[in-house]
C-alpha positions as CSV (number, residue, x, y, z in Angstrom):
1,X,180.4,-84.2,146.6
2,X,180.3,-82.5,143.2
3,X,177.4,-83.0,140.8
4,X,177.5,-82.3,137.1
5,X,173.9,-81.1,137.2
6,X,170.9,-81.0,139.6
7,X,168.9,-83.5,137.4
8,X,169.7,-85.7,134.5
9,X,166.8,-86.4,132.0
10,X,167.2,-89.6,129.9
11,X,165.3,-89.2,126.6
12,X,164.7,-86.2,124.5
13,X,161.1,-87.0,123.5
14,X,158.1,-85.0,124.5
15,X,158.0,-86.2,128.1
16,X,161.7,-85.5,128.5
17,X,161.4,-82.0,127.0
18,X,158.3,-81.2,129.2
19,X,160.2,-82.3,132.3
20,X,163.3,-80.4,131.3
21,X,161.2,-77.2,130.6
22,X,159.7,-77.4,134.1
23,X,163.1,-77.9,135.6
24,X,164.5,-74.8,133.7
25,X,161.5,-72.8,135.0
26,X,162.5,-73.7,138.5
27,X,166.1,-72.6,137.8
28,X,167.5,-76.1,138.0
29,X,170.6,-77.3,136.1
30,X,169.8,-80.2,133.7
31,X,171.7,-82.6,131.5
32,X,169.4,-84.0,128.8
33,X,170.8,-87.2,127.3
34,X,169.6,-89.2,124.2
35,X,171.2,-91.9,122.1
36,X,170.0,-90.4,118.9
37,X,171.3,-87.3,117.0
38,X,170.1,-83.8,117.7
39,X,168.0,-83.7,114.6
40,X,165.8,-86.3,116.2
41,X,164.8,-84.1,119.2
42,X,161.3,-84.7,120.1
43,X,161.3,-88.4,119.4
44,X,158.0,-90.0,118.3
45,X,155.9,-86.9,119.0
46,X,157.4,-85.4,115.9
47,X,155.8,-88.1,113.7
48,X,152.5,-88.0,115.4
49,X,149.2,-86.6,114.2
50,X,149.1,-84.4,117.3
51,X,145.9,-85.8,118.7
52,X,145.0,-84.6,122.2
53,X,142.2,-85.8,124.6
54,X,140.2,-82.8,126.0
55,X,137.0,-82.8,128.0
56,X,134.3,-80.2,127.5
57,X,136.6,-78.0,125.4
58,X,135.5,-74.9,123.5
59,X,136.0,-76.9,120.3
60,X,133.5,-79.5,121.5
61,X,131.0,-76.9,122.7
62,X,131.1,-75.1,119.4
63,X,130.1,-78.4,117.7
64,X,127.4,-79.0,120.3
65,X,129.2,-81.9,121.9
66,X,128.0,-82.3,125.4
67,X,130.9,-83.7,127.4
68,X,131.7,-83.7,131.1
69,X,134.3,-84.8,133.7
70,X,131.9,-87.5,134.9
71,X,131.3,-88.9,131.5
72,X,135.0,-88.9,130.6
73,X,135.9,-90.7,133.8
74,X,133.2,-93.2,133.2
75,X,134.6,-93.8,129.7
76,X,138.2,-94.0,130.9
77,X,137.5,-96.5,133.7
78,X,135.3,-98.6,131.5
79,X,138.0,-98.7,128.8
80,X,140.9,-99.3,131.2
81,X,139.1,-102.1,133.1
82,X,141.6,-102.0,136.0
83,X,141.6,-105.4,137.7
84,X,145.0,-106.0,139.3
85,X,146.6,-105.2,142.7
86,X,149.3,-103.3,140.8
87,X,146.6,-101.0,139.3
88,X,146.5,-98.9,142.4
89,X,148.8,-96.1,141.1
90,X,147.6,-96.4,137.5
91,X,144.0,-95.8,138.7
92,X,145.1,-92.8,140.7
93,X,147.0,-91.4,137.7
94,X,143.8,-92.0,135.5
95,X,141.7,-90.0,137.9
96,X,144.4,-87.2,137.9
97,X,144.7,-87.2,134.2
98,X,141.0,-86.9,133.5
99,X,141.0,-84.0,136.0
100,X,143.9,-82.4,134.0
101,X,142.1,-83.0,130.6
102,X,138.9,-81.5,131.9
103,X,140.8,-78.7,133.7
104,X,144.0,-76.7,132.9
105,X,145.4,-78.9,130.1
106,X,144.0,-76.9,127.2
107,X,144.6,-73.4,128.8
108,X,148.2,-74.5,129.8
109,X,149.0,-75.4,126.2
110,X,147.1,-72.5,124.7
111,X,149.1,-70.1,126.9
112,X,152.3,-71.6,125.2
113,X,150.9,-70.8,121.7
114,X,149.5,-74.2,120.8
115,X,146.3,-74.1,118.8
116,X,143.8,-76.7,117.6
117,X,141.9,-77.7,114.5
118,X,138.2,-76.7,114.9
119,X,136.7,-80.2,114.1
120,X,136.9,-82.7,116.9
121,X,137.4,-86.4,115.9
122,X,135.6,-89.4,117.4
123,X,138.1,-92.2,117.9
124,X,137.6,-95.5,119.7
125,X,133.8,-95.4,119.7
126,X,133.5,-98.7,121.5
127,X,130.0,-100.1,120.5
128,X,129.3,-101.9,123.8
129,X,127.3,-100.7,126.8
130,X,127.6,-97.4,128.6
131,X,130.1,-98.7,131.1
132,X,132.3,-100.5,128.5
133,X,135.1,-99.5,126.3
134,X,135.1,-96.4,124.2
135,X,134.5,-92.7,123.9
136,X,130.8,-91.7,124.4
137,X,131.5,-88.4,122.5
138,X,134.1,-87.0,120.1
139,X,137.2,-85.9,122.1
140,X,140.1,-86.2,119.6
141,X,141.5,-82.7,119.2
142,X,144.1,-82.3,116.4
143,X,146.9,-79.9,117.1
144,X,147.3,-77.2,114.5
145,X,150.8,-78.1,113.3
146,X,150.4,-81.8,114.3
147,X,153.2,-83.3,116.3
148,X,155.8,-80.6,115.4
149,X,153.4,-77.9,116.4
150,X,152.9,-79.5,119.8
151,X,156.6,-79.9,120.3
152,X,157.6,-76.5,119.3
153,X,156.9,-74.6,122.7
154,X,158.8,-77.3,124.7
155,X,161.7,-77.3,122.3
156,X,161.8,-73.5,122.6
157,X,161.7,-73.6,126.4
158,X,164.5,-76.1,126.5
159,X,166.7,-74.2,124.1
160,X,166.1,-71.1,126.2
161,X,167.5,-73.1,129.1
162,X,170.5,-73.9,127.0
163,X,171.0,-70.2,126.3
164,X,170.7,-69.4,130.1
165,X,173.4,-72.0,130.9
166,X,171.0,-74.3,132.7
167,X,170.7,-77.1,130.2
168,X,173.4,-79.3,128.6
169,X,172.1,-81.3,125.6
170,X,174.1,-84.5,125.3
171,X,173.0,-86.3,122.1
172,X,174.6,-89.6,121.0
173,X,174.8,-90.6,124.7
174,X,173.5,-94.1,125.2
175,X,172.8,-94.9,128.8
176,X,173.9,-98.4,130.0
177,X,173.8,-98.1,133.8
178,X,172.2,-96.3,136.8
179,X,174.1,-96.6,140.0
180,X,174.3,-95.2,143.6
181,X,177.3,-93.5,145.2
182,X,175.6,-91.9,148.2
183,X,172.4,-93.9,148.9
184,X,170.3,-92.5,146.1
185,X,170.7,-93.3,142.4
186,X,172.8,-90.4,141.4
187,X,175.1,-91.7,138.6
188,X,174.2,-92.2,134.9
189,X,176.9,-94.0,132.8
190,X,177.0,-95.2,129.3
191,X,178.6,-95.0,125.8
192,X,179.2,-92.1,123.6
193,X,178.2,-93.0,120.0
194,X,180.0,-91.6,117.0
195,X,178.4,-88.5,115.4
196,X,175.7,-89.1,112.9
197,X,174.2,-86.9,110.3
198,X,171.3,-89.1,109.3
199,X,167.9,-87.5,108.8
200,X,165.3,-87.8,111.5
201,X,164.0,-91.3,112.0
202,X,166.7,-93.0,110.0
203,X,168.9,-95.6,111.7
204,X,171.9,-94.1,113.2
205,X,175.3,-95.6,113.7
206,X,175.9,-97.7,116.9
207,X,179.7,-97.4,116.7
208,X,181.0,-96.5,120.1
209,X,183.4,-93.5,120.3
210,X,183.8,-93.3,124.0
211,X,182.2,-93.5,127.5
212,X,180.6,-91.1,129.9
213,X,179.5,-90.7,133.5
214,X,177.3,-87.9,134.9
215,X,176.2,-87.4,138.5
216,X,173.1,-85.5,139.7
217,X,170.8,-85.4,142.7
218,X,168.0,-86.9,140.6
219,X,167.4,-88.9,137.4
220,X,164.2,-88.7,135.3
221,X,163.7,-91.7,132.9
222,X,161.7,-90.6,129.8
223,X,163.2,-93.1,127.3
224,X,160.0,-94.4,125.7
225,X,158.6,-97.9,125.1
226,X,159.3,-101.1,123.2
227,X,157.5,-100.6,119.8
228,X,160.6,-100.8,117.6
229,X,161.8,-104.0,119.2
230,X,159.7,-106.8,117.8
231,X,161.5,-109.5,119.8
232,X,160.5,-107.7,123.0
233,X,156.9,-107.1,121.8
234,X,156.6,-110.8,121.1
235,X,158.2,-111.8,124.4
236,X,155.6,-109.6,126.3
237,X,152.7,-110.5,124.0
238,X,149.7,-111.5,126.3
239,X,147.9,-114.8,125.9
240,X,144.6,-113.0,125.8
241,X,145.5,-111.6,122.4
242,X,146.4,-115.0,121.0
243,X,149.7,-115.9,119.2
244,X,151.9,-113.0,118.3
245,X,151.7,-112.1,114.6
246,X,154.3,-113.7,112.3
247,X,154.6,-110.4,110.5
248,X,154.4,-106.9,112.0
249,X,155.3,-103.5,110.7
250,X,156.6,-100.7,112.9
251,X,155.0,-97.4,113.8
252,X,158.2,-96.3,115.5
253,X,161.9,-96.5,114.5
254,X,164.1,-99.4,115.7
255,X,165.8,-97.2,118.4
256,X,162.5,-97.4,120.4
257,X,163.9,-100.6,121.8
258,X,162.9,-100.7,125.5
259,X,166.4,-101.2,126.8
260,X,166.3,-98.4,129.3
261,X,163.4,-100.1,131.0
262,X,165.6,-103.1,131.7
263,X,168.4,-100.8,132.9
264,X,166.0,-99.1,135.4
265,X,164.7,-102.5,136.5
266,X,168.3,-103.6,137.2
267,X,168.8,-100.5,139.3
268,X,165.8,-101.6,141.5
269,X,162.8,-100.1,139.8
270,X,159.5,-102.1,139.5
271,X,158.2,-102.7,136.0
272,X,154.5,-103.6,135.9
273,X,151.9,-104.4,133.3
274,X,154.4,-105.3,130.7
275,X,151.8,-107.4,128.9
276,X,149.7,-104.4,128.2
277,X,150.4,-102.9,124.8
278,X,148.6,-100.9,122.1
279,X,149.1,-102.1,118.5
280,X,147.1,-101.0,115.6
281,X,145.2,-103.3,113.1
282,X,144.9,-100.8,110.2
283,X,148.7,-100.7,109.3
284,X,149.9,-100.3,105.8
285,X,153.5,-100.5,104.6
286,X,154.9,-97.1,103.8
287,X,155.7,-96.9,100.1
288,X,158.4,-94.2,100.9
289,X,159.9,-95.6,104.2
290,X,162.0,-93.6,106.7
291,X,162.9,-96.5,109.1
292,X,163.0,-100.2,108.8
293,X,159.5,-101.9,108.4
294,X,158.0,-98.4,108.4
295,X,154.2,-98.6,108.7
296,X,151.5,-96.0,108.6
297,X,148.1,-96.3,110.3
298,X,144.9,-95.6,108.5
299,X,142.5,-93.4,110.6
300,X,139.3,-94.7,108.9
301,X,135.9,-93.4,108.7
302,X,133.0,-95.9,109.3
303,X,132.1,-97.0,105.9
304,X,134.8,-99.4,104.7
305,X,133.7,-103.1,104.8
306,X,136.2,-104.9,107.1
307,X,136.9,-108.4,106.1
308,X,139.2,-111.1,107.6
309,X,141.8,-112.9,105.6
310,X,139.2,-115.3,104.1
311,X,136.8,-112.5,103.2
312,X,134.3,-112.8,106.1
313,X,133.0,-109.6,107.7
314,X,134.4,-108.9,111.2
315,X,131.7,-109.2,113.9
316,X,129.8,-106.4,115.6
317,X,131.0,-104.0,116.8
318,X,134.4,-104.3,115.2
319,X,133.8,-101.7,112.6
320,X,136.5,-99.2,111.5
321,X,137.4,-96.9,114.4
322,X,135.5,-98.6,117.1
323,X,137.7,-101.0,119.2
324,X,141.4,-101.4,118.3
325,X,142.3,-104.2,120.7
326,X,139.0,-106.0,120.4
327,X,139.7,-106.2,116.7
328,X,143.3,-107.3,117.3
329,X,142.0,-110.1,119.5
330,X,139.6,-111.3,116.9
331,X,142.2,-111.2,114.1
332,X,144.7,-113.2,116.0
333,X,142.0,-115.9,116.6
334,X,141.5,-116.3,112.8
335,X,145.0,-117.9,112.3
336,X,146.1,-115.0,110.0
337,X,147.7,-111.7,110.8
338,X,146.1,-109.6,108.1
339,X,142.7,-108.3,107.2
340,X,141.1,-106.2,104.4
341,X,139.2,-103.0,103.9
342,X,137.0,-103.1,100.8
343,X,135.6,-99.8,99.6
344,X,135.5,-97.5,96.7
345,X,137.0,-94.2,95.7
346,X,134.1,-92.1,97.0
347,X,134.7,-93.6,100.5
348,X,138.6,-93.4,100.4
349,X,138.5,-89.7,99.3
350,X,136.2,-88.8,102.2
351,X,137.1,-91.1,105.0
352,X,140.8,-92.1,104.8
353,X,143.3,-90.0,106.9
354,X,146.8,-91.2,107.4
355,X,148.3,-90.9,110.8
356,X,151.5,-88.9,111.1
357,X,152.7,-85.4,110.6
358,X,154.5,-86.2,107.3
359,X,151.2,-87.6,105.9
360,X,149.3,-84.4,106.6
361,X,151.3,-81.6,105.1
362,X,148.4,-79.2,105.2
363,X,147.8,-79.6,109.0
364,X,151.5,-79.8,109.8
365,X,152.3,-76.7,107.7
366,X,149.3,-74.9,109.3
367,X,148.0,-74.2,105.7
368,X,144.3,-73.1,105.7
369,X,144.5,-73.3,101.9
370,X,145.8,-76.8,102.1
371,X,143.0,-77.9,104.3
372,X,140.4,-76.4,101.9
373,X,142.1,-78.0,99.0
374,X,142.1,-81.4,100.8
375,X,138.4,-81.1,101.5
376,X,137.7,-80.2,97.8
377,X,139.9,-83.0,96.3
378,X,138.6,-86.2,95.0
379,X,141.3,-88.1,96.9
380,X,143.9,-86.3,99.2
381,X,147.4,-86.3,97.8
382,X,149.1,-88.5,100.5
383,X,146.2,-91.1,100.2
384,X,146.4,-91.0,96.4
385,X,150.2,-91.7,96.7
386,X,149.4,-94.9,98.5
387,X,146.8,-95.9,96.0
388,X,149.4,-95.5,93.3
389,X,152.5,-96.9,95.0
390,X,151.4,-98.7,98.2
391,X,152.1,-102.5,98.1
392,X,149.0,-103.1,100.2
393,X,146.5,-101.4,97.8
394,X,144.5,-103.0,94.9
395,X,142.6,-100.6,92.7
396,X,140.3,-102.0,90.0
397,X,137.2,-101.2,88.1
398,X,135.4,-104.6,88.5
399,X,135.1,-107.0,91.4
400,X,136.7,-110.0,89.6
401,X,139.9,-108.0,88.9
402,X,139.9,-106.7,92.5
403,X,139.7,-110.3,94.0
404,X,142.5,-111.4,91.7
405,X,144.6,-108.6,92.9
406,X,143.8,-109.3,96.5
407,X,144.8,-113.0,96.2
408,X,148.1,-112.1,94.4
409,X,149.1,-110.3,97.7
410,X,148.8,-113.3,99.9
411,X,150.5,-116.7,100.1
412,X,147.4,-118.6,99.1
413,X,144.2,-117.3,97.3
414,X,141.8,-117.0,100.2
415,X,139.2,-114.6,98.8
416,X,136.3,-116.2,96.8
417,X,134.8,-113.8,94.3
418,X,131.3,-115.2,94.5
419,X,131.2,-115.1,98.2
420,X,132.6,-111.5,98.4
421,X,130.0,-110.4,95.8
422,X,127.2,-111.9,97.9
423,X,128.5,-110.0,100.9
424,X,128.8,-106.7,99.1
425,X,125.3,-107.0,97.4
426,X,123.7,-107.9,100.8
427,X,125.3,-104.9,102.4
428,X,124.3,-102.6,99.5
429,X,120.7,-103.7,99.8
430,X,120.7,-102.4,103.4
431,X,121.9,-98.9,102.3
432,X,118.6,-98.4,100.4
433,X,116.5,-99.5,103.4
434,X,116.0,-96.9,106.2
435,X,115.0,-99.7,108.5
436,X,118.3,-101.6,108.2
437,X,119.4,-104.5,110.4
438,X,123.0,-104.1,109.5
439,X,124.6,-102.3,112.5
440,X,127.4,-100.9,110.5
441,X,125.0,-99.1,108.3
442,X,123.3,-97.8,111.5
443,X,126.7,-96.7,112.7
444,X,127.4,-94.8,109.5
445,X,124.1,-92.9,109.7
446,X,124.8,-92.2,113.4
447,X,128.2,-90.8,112.5
448,X,126.7,-88.4,110.0
449,X,124.4,-86.9,112.7
450,X,127.7,-85.4,114.1
451,X,128.6,-82.3,112.0
452,X,132.3,-83.1,112.2
453,X,131.9,-86.5,110.7
454,X,129.5,-85.3,108.1
455,X,131.8,-82.6,106.9
456,X,135.1,-84.5,106.8
457,X,135.0,-88.1,108.0
458,X,131.9,-90.0,106.9
459,X,130.8,-90.5,103.3
460,X,127.1,-90.2,102.5
461,X,125.6,-93.8,102.5
462,X,125.8,-95.4,99.1
463,X,126.3,-98.7,97.5
464,X,130.0,-99.9,97.4
465,X,129.3,-101.5,94.1
466,X,127.9,-98.3,92.5
467,X,130.0,-97.8,89.4
468,X,129.7,-94.1,89.8
469,X,131.5,-94.2,93.2
470,X,134.4,-96.3,91.8
471,X,136.9,-97.7,91.2
472,X,136.8,-100.4,93.8
473,X,139.7,-100.6,96.3
474,X,141.0,-103.2,98.6
475,X,143.6,-102.5,101.2
476,X,145.5,-105.2,103.0
477,X,145.9,-104.3,106.6
478,X,148.8,-105.3,108.8
479,X,149.5,-105.3,112.6
480,X,151.4,-102.1,113.3
481,X,153.4,-102.0,116.6
482,X,153.1,-98.7,118.5
483,X,152.7,-98.0,122.2
484,X,153.7,-99.7,125.5
485,X,150.8,-99.4,128.0
486,X,152.8,-100.8,131.0
487,X,156.0,-99.4,132.4
488,X,157.9,-98.2,135.5
489,X,155.6,-97.9,138.4
490,X,155.4,-94.4,139.8
491,X,153.4,-92.6,142.5
492,X,151.6,-89.3,141.9
493,X,154.9,-87.4,142.1
494,X,156.4,-89.5,139.3
495,X,158.8,-91.2,141.8
496,X,159.8,-94.6,140.6
497,X,158.8,-97.4,143.0
498,X,160.6,-100.6,144.0
499,X,159.1,-104.1,144.4
500,X,158.5,-103.2,148.1
501,X,156.5,-100.1,147.1
502,X,159.0,-97.6,148.4
503,X,160.4,-94.8,146.2
504,X,163.6,-95.7,144.4
505,X,165.6,-92.7,145.8
506,X,166.6,-90.2,143.2
507,X,164.7,-91.8,140.3
508,X,161.6,-90.5,138.5
509,X,160.0,-91.6,135.3
510,X,157.5,-90.1,132.8
511,X,156.0,-90.7,129.4
512,X,155.7,-94.1,127.8
513,X,158.6,-95.5,130.0
514,X,156.1,-95.0,132.9
515,X,153.2,-96.4,131.1
516,X,152.3,-92.6,130.7
517,X,152.0,-92.5,134.4
518,X,151.8,-94.9,137.3
519,X,153.0,-97.9,135.2
520,X,149.8,-98.1,133.2
521,X,147.4,-95.2,133.3
522,X,145.4,-96.6,130.3
523,X,144.9,-100.1,131.8
524,X,144.1,-102.5,129.0
525,X,142.9,-100.1,126.3
526,X,143.2,-96.4,125.3
527,X,140.7,-93.8,124.5
528,X,143.1,-92.3,121.9
529,X,144.5,-88.8,122.0
530,X,145.9,-89.7,125.3
531,X,149.5,-90.7,124.5
532,X,150.9,-87.2,123.8
533,X,148.8,-85.8,126.6
534,X,150.2,-88.5,128.9
535,X,153.7,-87.5,128.0
536,X,153.0,-83.9,128.8
537,X,151.2,-84.5,132.1
538,X,153.7,-87.1,133.5
539,X,156.7,-85.1,132.1
540,X,155.4,-81.9,133.7
541,X,154.7,-83.7,137.0
542,X,158.2,-85.4,137.1
543,X,160.0,-82.1,136.3
544,X,158.1,-80.2,139.0
545,X,158.5,-83.0,141.6
546,X,162.3,-83.3,140.9
547,X,162.7,-79.6,141.1
548,X,161.2,-79.5,144.5
549,X,163.4,-82.2,145.8
550,X,166.8,-81.1,144.6
551,X,168.6,-78.2,146.3
């Protein structure tokens, strides 16, 4: 029986590229299919900040961060909170991933030319007890070159496979079916979409120009999640997070639609933990959008005052950068789907980083001069552009005008100037008191004990209402769809499992389609910097496993 290739990989994102690269190294013939044009190779990783989770790295040690495998595993398990029978494989994947992050992950990437920014970030700080959610130490390593820099060696390896005649790149091929012809799933069929020259991330044509059918000994599903499909996000929205938001913006393009998950399920795959998802609460509408409802996430430092829609402070420990899903749960219980950061120019200039490769041209372009200029600037250029053009930003010299601007952005005027002034004055009094009872002020001071935060992430404590630190700024924050934490259940060889727990012969999965491994390696929450790494680890695992199995 003739095959068109040894393995078919569905999805040309980071996980698919990693799997294909491993197959090429093993001398296997691969067809890599993707519904988008070739200019979108790399998928969502291209748009990412390039954050990676390492444990006890040289970068951490240089900054005197004491990390360990045991501490990282404690943090992961406390964050994941695995509690279901179907968490058997996700738990094993979590243990394997922490081993990888504390072991060969960095050296493996470094050997391919990937380098890292020397300052380590501290994401998802938690704020609960030692066994609860959050990173006990900074672990967020930024790739020098951001997402494109991380993608580069894998794109290079795949294109080398094309040059060797081992890889066929089939873009504009949309998969609609997985079928069997000899026991195992060995046939991938679908529609060929008309050519499209749209720029990366823009909506491409869905006009069908033909059909296709490819056969191979194995199939690896690396098609991503559901973040661009708001209807599917709402359908899977868990009761524990309240009512789904009426308004959401998108951290991913619309083609991240989750349809391939349903196709795999129809072929016999088991899809688990579909109610586990990761959406950000600090989303702002892109003033210069690339895709529909394009949103950007603010990566905030600790000083902004976080208020609900009515102007009340969020409860402890829901400070900026501490607990994403805890904050989401609280927001949805308020009856509104937006919140506010209130701050000033001194804070925004020091503490606001915008997620995404295109929002960080200095890091993406590997410009040392650009990084130095950012550190010296009063407000970084991309942030200043949002202050000037972003529809969610209000910038005013006095509080009365700020409140009027805030109320103009909502359906009804919910913010009371006098109440907000009392809140700000009370907070500012605590700044001058070294024995504060305000735990956010304590968190700010704690952050500045870490040299990385003191240098680039946490402004020196000062009064928000200090005229010398102005103007005042309010930022309306939206719910931003992003990652799917559940997915196709896989064993430690990335083999997709059926409802009965047996491997679905011939089918593997990796990346977000597999919940980044096992069908949900993160459990209920993420420690951040773990999505790209999950694509790499599971993609590498799937590629190596499939290479061993095919002749």
